[in-house]
N, C-alpha and C positions, 0 to 999 in steps of 0.2 A: 657206244661212243657218245651219242647225244646226251644220255643220262650223265655220264662223267663230265662232259663239257658244261652242262647245266649246273653241276656242283662246283665248278671252278677248277676242275682237274684237267691239266694239259694232257692231250692225247696225241700220240704219234702213230700214224698208220704205216705199217711195214708191209709192202706188197707181198702177196703169196698167191696160191692158187685157191680157187673156190672149192668148197666141199664137193660140189657136183663134179667138177673135173677130176679131183683126186679119187673119189669113190668110183666113178665110172671107169677110170683108168685101172684101178685096182681089180675091178671085175671084168675087164676086157670089153667094156661097152663103149663104143664110139658114140659120142653125143650126136654127131651128124655122120652121114655116110652116103656117098654118091648113089643115087637110085633108091635109097631106103628112107633117109630122113634129111630133108633139105635145110631144116632149121632146128634150133633148140630154144625152148622158152622156159624161163625160170619163174616160178610162182611161189607165193606164200600160201600156206595152208590154213592160216588163221589170222584174225585181226585182233586189235586191242579190244578190250571190253567196250561194248557199245558201238564198235566200229562197223563199217560196211561188211556184209558177208563177202569174204574173199573168194568164194566159189562162184560169184556172179560171172567171172571170166570164163567159166566152163564152156559157154556157148560159143566163145570166140577162139578157144584153144583146142577144141575137139577136131584135130586135124591129123589124119592118118600119116601124113608125110612130114610130121614134126615129132620131136622128142620133147616131152614135158618133164621137168624136174621140179618137184614140190618140196620146198623147205617147210618144216614145222607143220606137216600135214597129217600126222598120225591120228589125231582125234577127229579130223574131218574126212578121213579117207573113205568111209562108207558113202558119205554124201557126195564127195567129189567124184568117185567112180560112177555112181548112179547118174549124176549130172552129165558127165562126159559121155556115157553111153546113150543117154536121152538126147544128146545133141549130135549123135552120129558116130562117135568113136566105137569101133567094133568091140563087142564083149570079149573077143578072143585076143585083144591087143596084149602083147607081152608087157610085163611090168615087174619091177623089183622094189622091195622095201629094204632099206639098209640101216640097221641100228648101229650106232657108234662106228661109222665107216672109217676105214683105214687105221683102226686101232686093234690091239690084241683082243679086245672084247667084241669085235665086229660080228654081227649076225645078219644073215640075209635070207629073205623069203622071195622066191621067184614064183610067179603065177600069172595066169591070164587076168586081165582087169576085172572080169566078173567074179573071180574067186579071191582076189588079193586081200580084201578087207577081212574075210573070214580066216584066211590062212595066217594073216598077221596077228589076228586076235588069238588064234590057236597057239601060235608061237610065243605069244605074250611079249611082243616087241615093246620097247619103251623109248621115250625120247632121249637123245636126239635120233630121229629116224628120217632119212631122206628117201623120197619116192621117185623112181624113174619109170616113165610110161612111154612106150613106143616100140616100133618094130626092131629098132637097134638092140633092144634088150636080148633078142634071140641070138645075137652074135656073140654073146658072152659064152666062154667055154663052160660056164657053170649052169647055163640054161638047161633044164632037164631034158628037153627034146632037141638039143643042138644039132646032132648029126643030120637029121632029116630036114630041119628048118634051114640051116645054113645052105645046104645044097640047093634048095628051092629059091632062096633069096638071091644067091649068086647067079643062078641061071637067068633071073629076071633083069639083072643089071646090064 
């Protein structure tokens, strides 16, 4: 939008839902859930050339009681995952990477945070890919260990 406006092109914004909301809903992942995730944070996974490292926020967002949604984070995923774990987020934190979410070409990789980057590379996901990190990912009916996990999460609420 900024680029178009700088070129003198009028832009009209038509409200809709964010990719995070649409993709999470498609996968049955609530972005917040009482007793599991009290907040959701939206992050950018990369910055403009020469910009500040977008991953500096990792020390402030490594919160087990929040959901992290990372836009444009495919290329920085290995570094982001490491930084989040180094700042206290459990290596076993559930996560999902979603390529081309809510389209017929959608592909999804579910994994624990410690394994997500490797599994994404193995699946050869490409941009655009949205990353969702947090305990709520386990509530998806597509989470590979869902029957055991959901029962234990519900018991703690």
